N, C-alpha and C positions, 0 to 999 in steps of 0.2 A: 366490504367482504365481512360475511359472518363465519363465526367458529362454531362447529359443531359441538355437542356435548358428550362427545366421548370421554371414556372415561384413560385417563394415563397412567399406565400402571408402571413406568419408569426404566423399561427396557430398552431403551434407546428406540422411539417410534416416532421418525420427523415428522415437522408440517410440510404436508404439501398441498401447494395450489392446484384446482381442478375448475374445470371449465365447462358447465353442463352442454351438452347435445342438441338439448330439446329448447330450453327458454334462454338459455345463455348466459346463464345465471354465474359468477364465480365466487369460489368458497375455498377455505381453507379445511381440512381434515389430519387429523393424527391418526395415520394407518401405517402397515409395514413396508419395507423399504421396495420390496416386489409390487407392490400393487400400483395398477396401471389405471385404474376406475373407482371413482366412490359413489354412492345415491347422492344425486343432488339435495341440496336441504330447502330450496323454494319447492320445486315439484315431484320430486322423488325417484325420477329418470336413472337410470344405472347407465345411458349413454354420456357420461362423464369421461372428459380426457385429463391427464393429467400436464400441468403447464410448467415449462423450465422458469424457476424464476431467478429474475437476476441475484448475481453475488453481491451481498453489500460491502460499502467499500471498507479497505483496513481502518485502523485505528490513527488517531495522531500522530505522528511522528514526535518523539522529543527533538527539541533544536540546542545545540548550544555546543560549547567548542569538543565537549567530552563525545559527541555519537556523531561529528562531522565525519564525512565520508572520506574515503582515501585520496578519491578523486579531487576533493576541496582542499586537503590538506598538502596533495602533491602541485596542483594550481598555486597555491600559498607561496611552497618555496620556490618553485618556476620563477613567481612575478618577482618574490626576492631577492633572487640571483640574478636576474636581469638587471633591476634597479642598481645591485653592488657592481654589475660589469658597466654600465651607463657613469657610474660614478666613476669609476675608475678611468673612464676612457676621457669624461670630462675633468678631471687630473691633469692626466698625461696631454692634452689638449693645453691648459694651461702652463704647461711644463712641471708641473708638480710630480712627486715620485708617489703613483697611489699606492704603494706598500713601504712606509715607513720600516724601518731599522726599530725592533722592540729594544727595551731598556736590558740591564743585566748580561748582554752580551748574546741574547738569544737569537735565532735565524730566523 
């Protein structure tokens, strides 16, 4: 792909990708948002069409405990809860008290 030598004035002119209807060349051009065709950089034909470009992928998402999703936090809480319930059932099966009395008379 070739980039044209159009001067950029900084007023928000996006780069669009075009395909020539005559020679099939693909090129990028700085044009105003409403422009649907631009002259071909290879053959000069005005029979070009603006292409739909793919969207660029999002940036890398940070990882770690501080940015975990609510869903993963909920899954971890549920897993810990199930572990506590399973441990309590095992203690009952062995005849132990799953909830021993706390010291200092607390309930």
